[in-house]
N, C-alpha and C positions, 0 to 999 in steps of 0.2 A: 538223533539229529545233531549235526555238527555246524556250529556257527562259523560263518565267514565274517570276521569282525570288521575288516577294513580299517580306515584311519579316522573316520568321522562318525561319532555315535549317532548324530542326527540323521545321517544317511541310512544307517541300519534301523533306526527308530522308524523312519518313514516307510521303509520296506516292510517291516513287520506289521506296522499299523495298517497298511493297505491290505495285507493278507487277512488281518483280523476283521476288517470291515466286511470281507467276503465270508468269513467263517463264523463270527460271533452272532448269536441270535439277537441279543440285546446289548446296547451300550458298549461298544468296543472301546469307548473313550472313558469308561468309569475307572477312577483311581481311588485307592485307599490313601487318603491324605493324613499325615501324622503331624502333630504339633505338640508342644509342651507348655504347661503353665509356669508361673513364676516359681513354684516349688519343684519344678522338674517332673511333674506328673504328666505322663503322655496321654494324648487323646487322639483317636482316629475316627475318621468318618469317610463315607463315599461322596465324591464330587465328580463333576464331569470336566475332563481336560478338553478345553475348547480350541486352543491354538498352540502352535509351537513353531520355533525357528531356531537357527543357530544361536539366537539371543537367549532363549529360554523357553519355559513351559508356562502356559497361561490358563487360569481358571477364574471364574467370576462368582461373587458372593455378596452378602450383606456385610458391610464394613463394621456393623455394630454386633455381629455374631460372636459367639465364644471363639470359634476358630480364628476369625479375623483379629480379635484382641490378642490371642496367643501368638499369631504370626507377626504382628506389628511389634509386640513386646520383645520377641527373641530374634526376629530377622532370619529365622531358620525353619526349614521344613523338609519333609521327606514324603515320597509317595511310592506305592507299588501298583503296577498295572499288571493284572493277571488275565491271561486268555486261556481258559480251561480247555476249549476245543482244540487249540493249537499246541497246548502243553508248553506254554511259554510265559515268562514274566520278565518285567523290566523294573528295576529299583532305581530311584533317583534321590539324591540328597543334595541340598544346596541352600543358598541364601535367597531370601524372599523379600520382595518389595512390592508396593502398589504399582499397578500398571498405569500408564498415562491416561489422562481424562479422555483423550481422543480415542484411544483404543477401547476404553470402557464404553464410551458413547456409541461407537460403531458396533460393538458387539450387542449392547442393549437394544439398539434399533433393529437388529436382526431377529430378536426374539418375538415370539407370538404375543399378541395383545394380552392374553390371560396371564402369561408369565411376567409381563411388564407391570400389570396391575398388581400381581402378587408381590412383587418386589417392594411396592409401596405399602401394601396392606399388612404384610407379615412383620412383626417385630421378632425376627429370627432368634431362636435360642432362649427367649424370655418366656416366663409363664403365660399361659393362655387360659382365660376364664372358661371358655367353652368354644365349640365349633361355630355356634351361633354368633358369638362375638367376632370371630374371624369373617364370617359371611357378611356381617354388618360392615366391617372394615372394607371388604372388597366392594360392596355396593357403594360405599361413600367415595372410594377412589374412582369407580366407574363413572359416578356423577361428576366428580371433580375434573376428570379428563375424558370428556365425551369423544374426543377425536384422537390426537396424538398423545401418547403417554411418554413424557421425558424421563430420562434416567434420574432416579433419586440421588441426592448428594451422599447418602449413606450406602450406596451400592456401587460396586466396580470390580475391577480385576486385580489379580495378584500375578506376579511373574516369579517363578523359581529359576534362578540361574544355577545350573547344576555344577557342583564340584566333583560329583561322582555319579556315573551311570553304569549300572550292571545289567547285563543281558543273560538270561538263564533259559536253557532249552532242555526239556526232559530227555533223559537218556535211558537206554535199556539197562536193567539191573541197578537202577538209581545212579548210574554213572553219567550224571548230567553234564552238559556243556555250559561253561560260564566264562564270560569275559567282563572285566571291569575297566572302564575308562575313567581316569582321574586327571583333573586339570593340572597342567604343569605350570611353571612360573612364566612361561612365554605365551600363554593363551592357547596352547595346543593341548594334546592329550597324551598321557602315558597309558599304555594298554597292556593288561596282564591277563593271561588265561589263569583261571582259578580251579582248584580241586573241587570236585562235586560237593 
């Protein structure tokens, strides 16, 4: 497969994502998100990429989680999006910051009630005494919010502003097709074809 790169990586991203929605059985928006701690030790986990625009890529999480602490401390992140059925991947590295409260509120309101309750009940990444303790916390939140469930102050979005976006497509005999978009000093993109 040969990539037609164009000049805007978000246009190519949109095109590939639409194809992935049709081809992938589960979670075409699942990304492997990487962060590092204060000692430089990397950590990676799967999260769902929920929004993107020419501004950046957005995902949402508990701000008190391990990943959030690492992202806030360093201001940097990377992710890889892999679509096995299409034999494609996209790698992104960039600066990360919290999304606006308005964006976080809007996305939180779009989630199912159970997910909104879970955001209150789970002390993400911290030790859990038992599943029963979690069930008790869920029941308490359900009683506290019998109708609308507002966004917790400890939950919201992050935006990754990409400095580099690489597109990879599988090639015969491992002669893959790769393009790297790197931000230039004027807000545009330098584009390079890479060896497999």
